[in-house]
N, C-alpha and C positions, 0 to 999 in steps of 0.2 A: 523791652527794658533798655535797649541800646539807644533809642531816640531820647528817652527821658534822661539816661545817664549822660549823653552828650550835652543835653541842655543844661544839666546840673554842672558839668565840667566847664561849659562855656560861661556860666555865671561867675566862676571864680575870677575871670579876667575883669569883671565889673565890680570887684570889691567885697566879696563874701568871705567869711571865715571857713576854715576846714570843717568846723562843726556844722555850719549851715550846708556845706557841700554834702556831708554825710547824711544830714537830715533829708535833703532833697533826694539823695541816692536811696535812702530807706523808703521814702514815700514812693519813689518810682518802682523800687523793688516790691513794695506792698501791692501796687496796682498790677504790676506784671505777674506777681505771684498769684493773685486772684484770677487774673486772666488765664494764666497757665493752668491753674487748678481746674477752672471751668473747661478749658480746651482739652485738658487731659481726661476729664470726666466724659466729655462728648466723644473723644477718640476711643476711650476704653469702652463706652457704651456700644459704639459701632463694632469694636473688636469682639465684645461679648456676644453681640448679635450674630456676628460672623461665626464665632465658636459654636453657638447653638444651632445655626442653620447648617453648618458644615457637619457637625456631629449627627444631626438628624438625617441629612442626605446620605452620609456614610452609613448610618444605621440602616436606612432603607436599602442601600446597595448590598449591605451584608445580609439583610433579610431576603432580598431577591436571590442572592447567591446561595443562601441556605435552602431556599425553596427549589432552586435549580438542582442543587445536590440531591435533595430528597427525591425530586422528580426523576433524576437520572438513576439514582439507586433503585427506585421502584421499577423504572423501566428495565434496568439490567436484570433485576430479580425476575420480572415477568418474562423477559426474553429468554432467560436461562431455563425457566420452568417450561416455556413453550418448546424450546429446543429439546429438553428432556422428553416431553410428551411426543414430539415428532420422532425422536430417535426410537422410542418404544413402538410407535406406530410403524415406522420403517422396518424395524426388526420383525414385527409381526407380519408385515406384508412380504418381506423376503422369505420368511418361513413358509408362508402360504404359497409363494411361487415355487419354492423347493418341494413342498408337498404336492402341488399340482404336477410338477415334473415327475415325481416318484409315482403318483397315481397313474399318470399317462404311460409311463414305462411299464408298470405292472399290468395295466389294461392291454397294452400292446402285446406283451408276452402271452397273456391269456388268449387274446384274439389270434395270435399266431398259432397257438396249439389248437384252438377251435377250427381254424382254417385248414390246418394239416389233417385233423380228424375228418373234416368234411371231405377233403380231397380224396383221402383213402377210402372213406365209405362210399363216396360218389363213384369212384373208380370201380370199387367192388360191385356196386349195383350195376354199373354200365357193363362190366365184363360178364356178370351173371346174366343180364338181359341178352347180351350178344350170344352167350352160350345157349340160353333157352331158345333164342331164335334158330340157332343152328340145330339144336336137338329136335325142335318141332319140325323143322324142314326135313331133317333126316328121317324122322319117324313117319312123316307124311309120304315119304317116298316108298314106304312099305318095307323098310329094312332097318336093322339096327347097326348095319355095317357103317363105320365112320362116326358112330355116336360117341361124342367126347364126354364120357362120364367122369373122367379124371378132372377135367376143367370145372365141371359143375360141383364136384365134391370139394374143390378148393374155396368155393364161395362161402363166406361166413353167413350170408343171408339165407342160404338153403336150409329148410327145416330138416331135422334128422329123420323124421318118418318119411318125408319125400325121398330123401337120399336112400333109405332102405328099399323103398318101392322101386326106385330107379335101378338100384343095385340088383334087386331081384329080377327086374325086367331085363336088365342086361344079361344076367345069367340064363334066364329063360329064353331069351332071344338066341343065345348061342346054342342052347339045347334044341331049339326048333330047327336051327340050321343043320344040326348033326343028326337028329332023329327023324327029321321030316315030319314034324307034328302037323296036325290038321291045320290048314291055312285059315279057316274060318274062325277057329278058336283063337288064334294068334292075333288076327286083325281086330277081333272084338276087344281083346285086352289092350292092344296098341291104341285104339281109339280112346280108351279111358285115360291112358297115360298122357296122350296129347292134350286132352281137355284139362287135365290137372296142371300140365305145364303152362297152358294158356292162362289159367287162373293165376298161377304163380307169376307169370310175366306181367299180367295186369296189376297184381298186388305190388310187385317189385317196382314197377313203373310209377305207381301211385306213391309208394314210399319214397322213391327217389325224388319225385316232384315236391313232396312235403319237405324232404331234406333240403332241396334247393331253396324253398321258401324260408325255412328256418335259418339257412345260411345268410340269405339276403337280409332277414330281420336282424340277426345278430350283427352282421356287418354294418347295417344302418345305425343300430344302437351304439356300436363301438365308435363309428364316425361322429355321431352326435355327441357322445360323451367326450371323445378326444377334442372335438371342436370347442365344447363348453369349457373343458379344462384349459385348452389353449387360450381361449378368450379371457378366462378368469386370470390366467397367468399374465397375459398382456396387460389387462386392466390393472392388476396388482403392481406390475412393473412400472406402468405409467404413473399410477398413484404414488408409488414409492419414489420415483424420480422427481415428481412434482413436490412432494413433501421434502425430499432432500434439497431441492433448489430453495424452497421456503426456509428450510433450516439454515442453509448457507447464507441467505440474506439476513436472517436474524442473527447468526453468529457474526456476520460483518458489522451489523448494527451494534452488537454487544461491544465489539472492539472500539467502534467509533464512540459509543456512549461512555465507555471506560476512559477514553482519551479526554472527552469533554468533562467527565467527572473529575479527572485529575487536574485539569486546567481550572475548573470551578473551585476545587478545594484550594489550589494555589492562590487564586484570586481572593478567596475568602480569608486565607491566612494573611495575605498582604494587606487587605482592607482592615482586618482586625488590628494588625500592628499599627497601621496608620492611625486608626481611631484611638488606640491606646496612647500613641505618641502625641496626638492632637489634644487628648484630654489632659495629659500631663503638662503640655505647653500652656493650655488655657488655664489650668489650675495654678501653674507657676506665675502666669501673667496676672491672675486675679490676686494672688498673694502679694506680688510686687506692687500692684496698683494700690491695694489697701495700705501697704507700708508707705508708698509714695504720698498718698493722700494724707496719711497721718503726719508724715514728715513735713509736707507742705503746710498743713494746718498749724503744726508746732512752729514752723518757720514764720508764718504770718503772725502768729501770736507774739513771737520773740521780736520780730521787726516792728510790730505795733507798739509793744512796750518800749523798745529802744527809741522809736520816733517820738513817743510821748515824753520820755525822759529828756531826750536831747532838745525837744521843743519847749520844755518848761522855762519859766521866767528866770529861775536861778542860773540855769545853764546858759541861756542865750544872753542874759545881761553880763554874766561873767566873761563870756567870749568877747562881747563888745568892749568890755572894760580892759581886759588883760591880753587879748590877742589881736590888737590892731595891726601889728607889724608882721603878722604871719600870713598875709595874703599871698597867694601864688600869682605871679605875673603872667605866666604863659602855660599853656597845656596843648599837647598834641592831640589832634582829633582824627578819627577814622572817617573818611569821606563816605557819604551815603549815596547809594545808587538807586535809581528808580527805573523800572522797566516800563517803557511806553508800549502801550498796546495799540497797534494801528487798526485800521478798518479791515479786520480779517474776513468778515462776512462778505465784503465787497470782492475780495480776492477769490473767495469760494464761489460766489455767483459768476464771476468772470471765467473761472476755470470750468465750471459746469456748463456755461453757455458754449464755450469752445468745444468741450467734449460732446455736447448735444449735437452741434452742427457737424462735427467730424463723424460721429457714429450714426447720426440720423435718429436720435432717440427722443421720443416725446416725454418719457419719464425724466430724463436729464434736463430737458427744456423747462418742464414744470418745476423741477427742483431749483434751477437757476433763477426762474422768476420769483419763487418763494423766498430765496436766500437774499435777494436784494434788499439791503437796509433793514433786515430782520434782526431781532435780538439773537445774541450768540447762542444761548441755550436752546432757543426755539429752532434755529437752523440745525444745530447738532442733533436734536431730537428728531427733526423732520428727516434728516439724512439717514439716521440710524433706522427709523421706522421704514423708510423706503428700501433700504438694503434688506431688511427682514421680509418686506412684502415681495420684493423681486425674487428672493431665495424661495419663498413659499410658492410663488407662481412657477418657478423652475421645478420645484419638487412635484407640484401638482401635474405639470405638463409631462415630466419624466414618468410619473406614475401612470398617467393616461397613455403615454407612448409604450410603456412596459405592458400595460393592460392590453393595448392593441396587439403588441407582439404575441402575448399569450393567447388572446382570442383568435388571431389569425392562424397561429400554429395549431391551436386546439381544433379550429375549423378544418384544417388539413387532416388532422388525425381522425375526425369523425367520418371522413370519406373513405375509410378503409372497410372492405367487405369482410375481412377476417376479424369477426367480432371478438374472438377469444384473444387474438393478438392485441387488438385495440384495448380491451379491458386490462390486459397485463401491462402494456406500455403506458396507458393512462395512469395506472396505479403507480408505476415507477416515477412518472413525471410529477404526479401529485405529491409523492413522498419527497422527491428532491425539492420541489417548490416549497413544500411545508418546511423542510429543513432549511432552505435558503431564507425563507421568511423568518424563521426562528433565529437563524444566524444573523440576519440583517438587523433584527430587533436587538439582539445581544451586541452587535457591532455598534448600533446607534447608542445604546446605553453606555457601552465602553467609551465611545467617542465623547459622549456627553460628560462622562466622568473625567476623561482626560482633559476636555476643555475646561471643566470646572476646576480641576487640579492646576492646570496651567494658569487659569485666571487667579486662583488663590496664590499660586507661586508669585505671579506678577504683583498681586496686591501685597503679599508678604514682603516682597522686595521693596516695593514703594514705602510700605509702612516702616520697614527696617531702616531704609535710607532716611526717611523723615525722622524716625526715632533717634537715629544716630546723630543726625544734624541737630536735633533738639537737645540731645544729651551733651553734645560738644558745645553747643551754645550755652547750656546751663553751666557746664564746667568753666567755660570762659568767663561767664558772668560772675560765677562764684569767686574766681581768681581776681577779677577786677575789683569786686566788692571787698575782698580781703585786703588788696593793696590799698584801697581808699581808707578802710577802717584802720589798717596798720599805720598809715600816714597820720591820721587824726590822733590815734593813740600815742604815737611817737611824739607828736607835737605837744600834746597835753602832758605826757610824762616828763618831757624835757623841760617844759615850763615849770611844772610844779616841783621838780627836783631842784631846779635852780631857785625857785621861790622859797623852798624850805631852808636853803643855805643862806638866804639873805639875812643880813643883820642890820641893826640900827643902834647907834649910841644913845644912851639915856643921859641927857644933860640936865643939870639943875636949872631951875627957872627962878626968876625974881619972885618975891612974895606976892606981888600984885599982878603977875602975869597970868593970862588965861590958861585954863587946864588944857594940856595937849596929850599926845600919845604917850603912854607909859610902857607899852609892850612892842617888841619888834613886829613888823608886818611880814607875814610869810605867804600871803595869798589866801584864796578860798579853799583851804584844804578840806574843810568839812564837806562841801558840795562835790569836790573833785573825785572823792573816793567812789561815790555812786556812779558818776559819769564814766570813770575809767573802768569800773567793774562791769558796767553794761556794755561798754565797747568791747571788752574782752569776751563777754558772752556772745555778742554779735559775731565777732571774729571766729570764735570756735564753731558757731552754727554754720557759717559759710564754709569753713574747712570740712565740717561733717557733710554738708550738702555736696561738696565736690567729691569727697570720698564715696558717699552712697551712690551718687550719680554715676561715677566711674565703675563701681561694682555692678550697678544695675545695667550699665551699658555692656559690660563684659558678659553678664549672665544672658542678656537679651541676644547678644551676638552668638553665643553658644546655642541657645534655643533655636535661633533662626537657622544656624548651620545644620542642626539635627533635623529640623523640619524640612529644609530644602533637600537634604540628602534622602530622607524617607520618601518625600513626595516625588523626587526624581526617580527613585526605584519603583514607586507605585506607577508612575507614568510609563516608565520603560516596560514594566510587566504588562500593563494594559495595552500598550502599543504593540508589543509582541503578540498578545492575544488577539488584537484586532487584525494583525497581519495574518495570523494563522487561520482565523475564521474567514477573512476575506479570500485567502488562497483557496480555502475549502469551497467557498461560494463559487469561485472561478472554475474549480474542477467540476463542481456539480452542475454549473451552467453548461460546461462542455458535454457532460453526460446527458443533460436535458436536450441539448442540440442534437447529439448523436441519436438519442432515442426518438426525437421528433422526425429526424431524417428516415429512420427505419420505419416509423409509422407512416410517413408520407409515401414510402415505396409500396406499401400494401393497398393504397387507395385505388379502388375500382369504381365504386358507386359515387357519383359526383352531383347528382341532381339536387338532393336535399341540402347537401353542404354548400353547393354553389349558390343556392337561394339565400342561405344565411350569409355567405361571403358578400353577396350584392348588398345585403343590409348593412354589413360592416363598413363597406367602402366609404360612405359619406363621412363617417367620424374618424376612420383610422387610415385611409389611404389618401395621403396629401396630394393635392393638385396645385398647391400654391407655394408659400415660402417653405424652404427646406428646414426640417426640425433642427438640424445642426446649426444652420444660420441663426435661427431664433435663439438657440442656446448661446451661441457666440456673442450675439448682440447683448443678451441679458448679462453675460459675464463681463463684457466691457462696461456696461452700465454700473454693475456692482463694483468693479474695480475703480471706476471713476469716482463713485461715491466714497469709497474707502480713501482714495487719494484726497478727496475734499475734506474728510475727517482729519487727515494728516495736516492739512493746511490749518484747520481749526486748532490743532494741537501745537501749531507754531513751526511745523516743518516747512522746508522750501517747497515751492510749487513744482510738482513732478512733471516729467516729460510726457508728451502725449503717448497714449497706449498704442503699441504697434498692432497693426491689423494682422489677422491670422487666427487659426484655430486655437482654442484654449486647451490646456493640458487635460481638463476634465470634461470637455465637451464630447461625450461618448454616444449621444443619441443620434438618430437619423430618421427622417420622415419616411413613412411607408409609401413606396412608389407603385405598389401592386403586388399581387400574390405570385 
């Protein structure tokens, strides 16, 4: 509207009336109002689309967080159930170990008693056999002198009837000695006693042998039972320890999962609040847009009516007849400035050419060639796509490099002869890698959310600045229009007030004189009433436009402030979450490294693993350009392309990139196992 307003004001110096100036102003305002209405529709359409997309994206994020919470809650419940079951199993195993110990102690006590009984019985048999040998030898000598009857009588193995016979024989032997009984009769009786003792000796010896066999059998059975109980106790202790270790791991995971659950719940609450604030802001904007559109439509209708009235023949002719002396001779103008756009794409091409030669980059050389004399938008799109492509290549190479790290380390692990340790360590590594993968995905999602929020914050800031500038311009335009209409209204009122006070004397005329005016002339009062009333309506409409625009600007500023505050909090929360998860990945990477080192220490069998390592060498063990150098060159290329985008945006040409390693170049090529 400013160009058309200046044109209308400039026309005053060439002899137009204030009414014509207002008409021109109204026509310019009509054109600008329609243009602004369409522009506002387009702008609000983009804003509405942004609202829909942002709410959909935030809704998906909330759903992902809700799914994560449900998954973590389910995991915690399952882990707690597993720990409860393991605790019961451990308790049962500990009771079994205690029972094995009790059984072993009881069996040992029984065995001790059996061994003592055996020793006593064995000694009794041995002493009895020794006594029998002595008795037989004594009797064979032909005399009972020296016959140890008392010792035989103490043996529990000696039958009672044998003891009676021996007692009788001992008494009869004494009698023979005293009475000198016939020797033949004595010898005959003595021979029978000796045979009986020999039979007893053989019997006792056999019984003692059987006793020894029974003792060996019982001892063997006891040792077998004790060994079995010991082995069962050892196995139960081992199983209990293993289950306790498993329970400890699960309890540790429970604590971690609860921490992740708390963080996910916090993120969910923050995203729900953000979504609610966003919905409120979008609804408020929609209401404001509808009101503004209605106001603009009413404004256009009023301006159209005013222009039609001011352009009518009665008004224009009255102005030509009665306002010739009201022309304004001079008007101050606001100088217009135009911004010249130079050959920016040529500057971009020159910068990319210099960067390509300095870095030795074929990508930048290709970009420089494509940028020469190319359309602005095509160059910008080409550079943006090349940045994306370079980042994708970097990610793919980083993934391949990480894959090589994993494969080479896993290859080392497979060379361990301790299969049980390999299984356990691999399980730990897989768990940590799975956790890192999950955390990496979560970090990527959070970073994407943060990037989206930052982009929306930047976009909101741009929109707010543009909206503020637009509102300020609208207010300024409304004030300028009010001043113009007020001037026109003041001129008309001043004229018609004076005209109403004008008088003319009525003079008598000769009888033959032509008929002349008979009433005083006061101007075109009938037509002026409608003109003045319409100008007052126009003036009030511009005053209302200024007031409504100022109120809309204040409301938009408050909405923007609330949005920026909420989004800043959301970004800070997600940034802290990213840091926490990244720190955890770092810690788990250290655990993975330590576990792999422990696994490498157990390696003894190398043949099969070495063959696989030889297969890995061509793709994973670099013999050419260092991976870090490739990363550095790609980062320099990306940075140069970003600087080229800055040039396209009107910034000064940046200084050349300093050579050296980038802050995020963390990879390194594999030089060997």
